[in-house]
N, CA, C and O atoms as a Maestro MAE file, in Angstrom:
{
 s_m_m2io_version
 :::
 2.0.0
}

f_m_ct {
 s_m_title
 :::
 protein
 m_atom[156] {
  # First column is atom index #
  i_m_mmod_type
  r_m_x_coord
  r_m_y_coord
  r_m_z_coord
  i_m_residue_number
  s_m_chain_name
  s_m_pdb_residue_name
  s_m_pdb_atom_name
  i_m_atomic_number
  :::
  1 25 6.096 131.500 161.754 1 A "UNK " " N  " 7
  2 3 6.506 130.264 161.685 1 A "UNK " " CA " 6
  3 2 7.327 130.067 159.982 1 A "UNK " " C  " 6
  4 15 8.343 129.445 159.670 1 A "UNK " " O  " 8
  5 25 6.416 130.850 159.191 2 A "UNK " " N  " 7
  6 3 6.546 130.414 157.598 2 A "UNK " " CA " 6
  7 2 7.974 131.580 157.647 2 A "UNK " " C  " 6
  8 15 9.052 131.235 157.163 2 A "UNK " " O  " 8
  9 25 7.840 132.546 158.099 3 A "UNK " " N  " 7
  10 3 9.096 133.202 158.056 3 A "UNK " " CA " 6
  11 2 10.375 133.041 158.453 3 A "UNK " " C  " 6
  12 15 11.428 133.533 158.050 3 A "UNK " " O  " 8
  13 25 10.113 132.267 159.315 4 A "UNK " " N  " 7
  14 3 11.435 131.436 159.815 4 A "UNK " " CA " 6
  15 2 12.081 130.367 158.905 4 A "UNK " " C  " 6
  16 15 13.299 130.236 158.785 4 A "UNK " " O  " 8
  17 25 11.214 129.663 158.316 5 A "UNK " " N  " 7
  18 3 11.225 128.616 157.637 5 A "UNK " " CA " 6
  19 2 12.148 129.010 156.322 5 A "UNK " " C  " 6
  20 15 13.173 128.387 156.047 5 A "UNK " " O  " 8
  21 25 11.592 130.261 155.448 6 A "UNK " " N  " 7
  22 3 12.187 130.932 154.525 6 A "UNK " " CA " 6
  23 2 13.291 131.751 154.955 6 A "UNK " " C  " 6
  24 15 14.051 132.188 154.091 6 A "UNK " " O  " 8
  25 25 13.461 131.986 156.012 7 A "UNK " " N  " 7
  26 3 14.968 132.655 156.520 7 A "UNK " " CA " 6
  27 2 16.001 131.340 156.448 7 A "UNK " " C  " 6
  28 15 17.142 131.459 156.001 7 A "UNK " " O  " 8
  29 25 15.593 130.378 156.824 8 A "UNK " " N  " 7
  30 3 16.795 129.248 156.728 8 A "UNK " " CA " 6
  31 2 16.919 128.679 155.348 8 A "UNK " " C  " 6
  32 15 18.017 128.251 154.995 8 A "UNK " " O  " 8
  33 25 15.736 128.628 154.410 9 A "UNK " " N  " 7
  34 3 15.984 128.325 153.176 9 A "UNK " " CA " 6
  35 2 16.925 129.173 152.641 9 A "UNK " " C  " 6
  36 15 17.781 128.722 151.880 9 A "UNK " " O  " 8
  37 25 16.874 130.677 153.015 10 A "UNK " " N  " 7
  38 3 17.798 131.625 152.089 10 A "UNK " " CA " 6
  39 2 19.029 131.242 152.680 10 A "UNK " " C  " 6
  40 15 19.920 131.004 151.865 10 A "UNK " " O  " 8
  41 25 19.339 131.110 153.963 11 A "UNK " " N  " 7
  42 3 20.787 131.196 154.337 11 A "UNK " " CA " 6
  43 2 21.377 129.748 153.976 11 A "UNK " " C  " 6
  44 15 22.575 129.491 153.853 11 A "UNK " " O  " 8
  45 25 20.365 128.896 153.836 12 A "UNK " " N  " 7
  46 3 21.098 127.558 153.407 12 A "UNK " " CA " 6
  47 2 21.300 127.647 151.938 12 A "UNK " " C  " 6
  48 15 21.984 126.753 151.441 12 A "UNK " " O  " 8
  49 25 20.880 128.463 151.245 13 A "UNK " " N  " 7
  50 3 21.261 128.848 149.324 13 A "UNK " " CA " 6
  51 2 22.223 129.501 149.413 13 A "UNK " " C  " 6
  52 15 22.999 129.437 148.460 13 A "UNK " " O  " 8
  53 25 22.604 130.445 150.637 14 A "UNK " " N  " 7
  54 3 23.451 131.267 150.411 14 A "UNK " " CA " 6
  55 2 25.226 130.469 150.517 14 A "UNK " " C  " 6
  56 15 26.292 130.592 149.912 14 A "UNK " " O  " 8
  57 25 24.662 129.616 151.713 15 A "UNK " " N  " 7
  58 3 26.193 128.801 151.944 15 A "UNK " " CA " 6
  59 2 26.160 127.891 150.771 15 A "UNK " " C  " 6
  60 15 27.252 127.408 150.468 15 A "UNK " " O  " 8
  61 25 25.395 127.640 150.232 16 A "UNK " " N  " 7
  62 3 25.486 126.226 149.185 16 A "UNK " " CA " 6
  63 2 26.235 127.030 147.896 16 A "UNK " " C  " 6
  64 15 27.161 126.489 147.291 16 A "UNK " " O  " 8
  65 25 25.747 128.354 147.547 17 A "UNK " " N  " 7
  66 3 26.189 129.271 146.933 17 A "UNK " " CA " 6
  67 2 27.639 129.575 146.892 17 A "UNK " " C  " 6
  68 15 28.375 129.375 145.926 17 A "UNK " " O  " 8
  69 25 27.992 130.103 148.091 18 A "UNK " " N  " 7
  70 3 29.680 130.349 148.560 18 A "UNK " " CA " 6
  71 2 30.364 129.253 148.356 18 A "UNK " " C  " 6
  72 15 31.440 129.416 147.780 18 A "UNK " " O  " 8
  73 25 30.015 127.963 148.710 19 A "UNK " " N  " 7
  74 3 30.693 126.814 148.605 19 A "UNK " " CA " 6
  75 2 30.856 126.307 147.348 19 A "UNK " " C  " 6
  76 15 31.799 125.538 147.161 19 A "UNK " " O  " 8
  77 25 30.051 126.612 146.363 20 A "UNK " " N  " 7
  78 3 30.041 126.436 144.853 20 A "UNK " " CA " 6
  79 2 30.979 127.480 144.154 20 A "UNK " " C  " 6
  80 15 31.460 127.390 143.024 20 A "UNK " " O  " 8
  81 25 31.114 128.352 144.944 21 A "UNK " " N  " 7
  82 3 32.088 129.383 144.372 21 A "UNK " " CA " 6
  83 2 33.391 129.516 144.400 21 A "UNK " " C  " 6
  84 15 34.156 130.122 143.650 21 A "UNK " " O  " 8
  85 25 33.686 128.458 145.981 22 A "UNK " " N  " 7
  86 3 34.976 128.384 146.138 22 A "UNK " " CA " 6
  87 2 35.467 127.057 145.656 22 A "UNK " " C  " 6
  88 15 36.648 126.774 145.456 22 A "UNK " " O  " 8
  89 25 34.376 126.228 145.480 23 A "UNK " " N  " 7
  90 3 35.118 124.967 144.783 23 A "UNK " " CA " 6
  91 2 35.309 125.298 143.388 23 A "UNK " " C  " 6
  92 15 36.264 124.643 142.972 23 A "UNK " " O  " 8
  93 25 34.774 126.090 142.415 24 A "UNK " " N  " 7
  94 3 34.934 126.586 140.960 24 A "UNK " " CA " 6
  95 2 35.983 127.588 141.174 24 A "UNK " " C  " 6
  96 15 36.598 127.754 140.120 24 A "UNK " " O  " 8
  97 25 36.463 128.379 142.204 25 A "UNK " " N  " 7
  98 3 37.814 129.078 141.976 25 A "UNK " " CA " 6
  99 2 38.669 128.470 142.208 25 A "UNK " " C  " 6
  100 15 39.697 128.720 141.580 25 A "UNK " " O  " 8
  101 25 38.691 127.257 143.318 26 A "UNK " " N  " 7
  102 3 39.444 126.396 143.833 26 A "UNK " " CA " 6
  103 2 40.005 125.799 142.081 26 A "UNK " " C  " 6
  104 15 40.946 126.245 141.423 26 A "UNK " " O  " 8
  105 25 39.076 124.716 141.724 27 A "UNK " " N  " 7
  106 3 39.751 124.399 140.356 27 A "UNK " " CA " 6
  107 2 39.899 125.113 139.190 27 A "UNK " " C  " 6
  108 15 40.459 124.563 138.242 27 A "UNK " " O  " 8
  109 25 39.491 126.253 139.091 28 A "UNK " " N  " 7
  110 3 40.041 127.294 138.053 28 A "UNK " " CA " 6
  111 2 41.587 127.676 138.646 28 A "UNK " " C  " 6
  112 15 42.457 127.648 137.776 28 A "UNK " " O  " 8
  113 25 41.995 127.995 139.881 29 A "UNK " " N  " 7
  114 3 43.333 128.125 140.075 29 A "UNK " " CA " 6
  115 2 44.509 127.034 139.904 29 A "UNK " " C  " 6
  116 15 45.698 127.265 139.686 29 A "UNK " " O  " 8
  117 25 43.830 125.704 140.068 30 A "UNK " " N  " 7
  118 3 44.577 124.464 139.733 30 A "UNK " " CA " 6
  119 2 44.574 124.060 138.499 30 A "UNK " " C  " 6
  120 15 45.314 123.145 138.137 30 A "UNK " " O  " 8
  121 25 43.705 124.710 137.642 31 A "UNK " " N  " 7
  122 3 43.974 124.643 136.170 31 A "UNK " " CA " 6
  123 2 45.113 125.531 135.719 31 A "UNK " " C  " 6
  124 15 46.190 125.147 135.264 31 A "UNK " " O  " 8
  125 25 44.598 127.129 135.967 32 A "UNK " " N  " 7
  126 3 45.912 127.688 135.821 32 A "UNK " " CA " 6
  127 2 47.428 127.337 136.017 32 A "UNK " " C  " 6
  128 15 48.383 127.307 135.241 32 A "UNK " " O  " 8
  129 25 47.292 127.109 137.224 33 A "UNK " " N  " 7
  130 3 48.717 126.538 137.872 33 A "UNK " " CA " 6
  131 2 49.210 125.504 136.817 33 A "UNK " " C  " 6
  132 15 50.345 125.452 136.344 33 A "UNK " " O  " 8
  133 25 48.386 124.866 136.593 34 A "UNK " " N  " 7
  134 3 48.868 123.344 135.563 34 A "UNK " " CA " 6
  135 2 49.186 123.987 134.303 34 A "UNK " " C  " 6
  136 15 50.181 123.530 133.739 34 A "UNK " " O  " 8
  137 25 48.603 124.901 133.749 35 A "UNK " " N  " 7
  138 3 48.559 125.334 132.602 35 A "UNK " " CA " 6
  139 2 50.217 126.238 132.479 35 A "UNK " " C  " 6
  140 15 50.977 126.252 131.511 35 A "UNK " " O  " 8
  141 25 50.384 126.918 133.814 36 A "UNK " " N  " 7
  142 3 51.916 127.895 133.613 36 A "UNK " " CA " 6
  143 2 52.890 126.441 133.938 36 A "UNK " " C  " 6
  144 15 53.895 126.533 133.234 36 A "UNK " " O  " 8
  145 25 52.920 125.316 134.653 37 A "UNK " " N  " 7
  146 3 53.668 124.523 134.503 37 A "UNK " " CA " 6
  147 2 54.082 123.662 133.113 37 A "UNK " " C  " 6
  148 15 55.155 123.080 132.959 37 A "UNK " " O  " 8
  149 25 53.110 123.711 132.255 38 A "UNK " " N  " 7
  150 3 53.360 123.155 130.846 38 A "UNK " " CA " 6
  151 2 53.845 124.117 130.143 38 A "UNK " " C  " 6
  152 15 54.463 123.633 129.195 38 A "UNK " " O  " 8
  153 25 53.873 125.343 130.140 39 A "UNK " " N  " 7
  154 3 54.448 126.394 129.226 39 A "UNK " " CA " 6
  155 2 55.786 126.676 129.817 39 A "UNK " " C  " 6
  156 15 56.528 127.508 129.296 39 A "UNK " " O  " 8
  :::
 }
 m_bond[155] {
  # First column is bond index #
  i_m_from
  i_m_to
  i_m_order
  :::
  1 1 2 1
  2 2 3 1
  3 3 4 2
  4 3 5 1
  5 5 6 1
  6 6 7 1
  7 7 8 2
  8 7 9 1
  9 9 10 1
  10 10 11 1
  11 11 12 2
  12 11 13 1
  13 13 14 1
  14 14 15 1
  15 15 16 2
  16 15 17 1
  17 17 18 1
  18 18 19 1
  19 19 20 2
  20 19 21 1
  21 21 22 1
  22 22 23 1
  23 23 24 2
  24 23 25 1
  25 25 26 1
  26 26 27 1
  27 27 28 2
  28 27 29 1
  29 29 30 1
  30 30 31 1
  31 31 32 2
  32 31 33 1
  33 33 34 1
  34 34 35 1
  35 35 36 2
  36 35 37 1
  37 37 38 1
  38 38 39 1
  39 39 40 2
  40 39 41 1
  41 41 42 1
  42 42 43 1
  43 43 44 2
  44 43 45 1
  45 45 46 1
  46 46 47 1
  47 47 48 2
  48 47 49 1
  49 49 50 1
  50 50 51 1
  51 51 52 2
  52 51 53 1
  53 53 54 1
  54 54 55 1
  55 55 56 2
  56 55 57 1
  57 57 58 1
  58 58 59 1
  59 59 60 2
  60 59 61 1
  61 61 62 1
  62 62 63 1
  63 63 64 2
  64 63 65 1
  65 65 66 1
  66 66 67 1
  67 67 68 2
  68 67 69 1
  69 69 70 1
  70 70 71 1
  71 71 72 2
  72 71 73 1
  73 73 74 1
  74 74 75 1
  75 75 76 2
  76 75 77 1
  77 77 78 1
  78 78 79 1
  79 79 80 2
  80 79 81 1
  81 81 82 1
  82 82 83 1
  83 83 84 2
  84 83 85 1
  85 85 86 1
  86 86 87 1
  87 87 88 2
  88 87 89 1
  89 89 90 1
  90 90 91 1
  91 91 92 2
  92 91 93 1
  93 93 94 1
  94 94 95 1
  95 95 96 2
  96 95 97 1
  97 97 98 1
  98 98 99 1
  99 99 100 2
  100 99 101 1
  101 101 102 1
  102 102 103 1
  103 103 104 2
  104 103 105 1
  105 105 106 1
  106 106 107 1
  107 107 108 2
  108 107 109 1
  109 109 110 1
  110 110 111 1
  111 111 112 2
  112 111 113 1
  113 113 114 1
  114 114 115 1
  115 115 116 2
  116 115 117 1
  117 117 118 1
  118 118 119 1
  119 119 120 2
  120 119 121 1
  121 121 122 1
  122 122 123 1
  123 123 124 2
  124 123 125 1
  125 125 126 1
  126 126 127 1
  127 127 128 2
  128 127 129 1
  129 129 130 1
  130 130 131 1
  131 131 132 2
  132 131 133 1
  133 133 134 1
  134 134 135 1
  135 135 136 2
  136 135 137 1
  137 137 138 1
  138 138 139 1
  139 139 140 2
  140 139 141 1
  141 141 142 1
  142 142 143 1
  143 143 144 2
  144 143 145 1
  145 145 146 1
  146 146 147 1
  147 147 148 2
  148 147 149 1
  149 149 150 1
  150 150 151 1
  151 151 152 2
  152 151 153 1
  153 153 154 1
  154 154 155 1
  155 155 156 2
  :::
 }
}
């Protein structure tokens, strides 16, 4: 029972981290594109 809850917690954290990385990467890409347009 405890192990199952721990596994769920781990997978939720992994999904959260992956989502955060995706958002940061998209923001960074958009920022770079804006800089290219300005130059």
